[in-house]
N, C-alpha and C positions, 0 to 999 in steps of 0.2 A: 570468442564471440560468434554465435551462430544465428542465422536467421530463424531457425526453429525455436531457439530459446527466446528470442524476442517475440515471436508469434505466440508462444505459450504464455509468456508474461502478459502480452496484450489480452489474450483470452482471460487470464486470471484477473486482470484489471477490470475487464467487462463484467466478470462475475461479482467482483467487489462492488462495482457500480450498481448492479442489480440488487445485491443483498442488502446494501446500506444506502439505498436510494433516498431514504428520508433525510439523510445527512448531506445530500448533494443536490438540493433543489436549486434550479437555475435562477430563480428570482430573488435569491438572498445570498448572504455570505455563506460559503461552503465550509462545513466543519471538516470535510475530507477532500483532499486533493490527491490526484494520482499522476505520477510521472514515471516514465521508463528511462533510466540512464543507460544508454547504449554506447558509452565511450569506448575508445579503442583498447585501453589498457586493463579493463576489468570485464568480468562476466556481466551480461545485462542484468540490471537490478530494477525491480519495481519499488518505487518509493511512495509510501502512503503517508501523507502529511496530515496529522490530526490536530485540529486547533479548536479550543473551546473549553468550557467549564468541565465537561465530562470526558476530556481527552484520555485520561488514564484508563477508565473502564472501556471506552470505545477502542482504544489501542489494544487492550487485552482481547476483546472480541475479534478484532481484525487479525491479530496475531494468531489466535486459535483457528480462525477461518482459513488462513493461509497455510498453516501447518497441516491441517486436515486434508489439504489438497496437494501435499507433497513439497511445499516450499520450505526452504531454510530461512529463518527470520532472525533479525537483529533489531534491537530497539535503541533509538537515540532520543534522549529526553533533554530538551533545552530549558523547559520550565514545566510547571504543573499543567499548563494549558497548551503546550507546544511540544508534540511528540511525533517522531517519524518511525515507521516500521519499514525496514528494508527487507525485501524478499528476493531470493535467487532460487533458480531451479537447476538441478544437475544436468 
């Protein structure tokens, strides 16, 4: 775990927030939530939680957005409307 990785993931989270701003309106339920898991035993991971009727297509767009910016991604799907995209950087 390095501070640089965490900073880079924080910057990436800010870029997601800007790019997908319409899904993160503060006055309503958010379709996209962002968390950085910086636990001691793993590399820092950006967790993008997507919730809603269009979760699958939105997760695909976010996955592509992250990969284009050099992130390794993994998808966890709990239901059709509950998906997480996990992103790490080298």
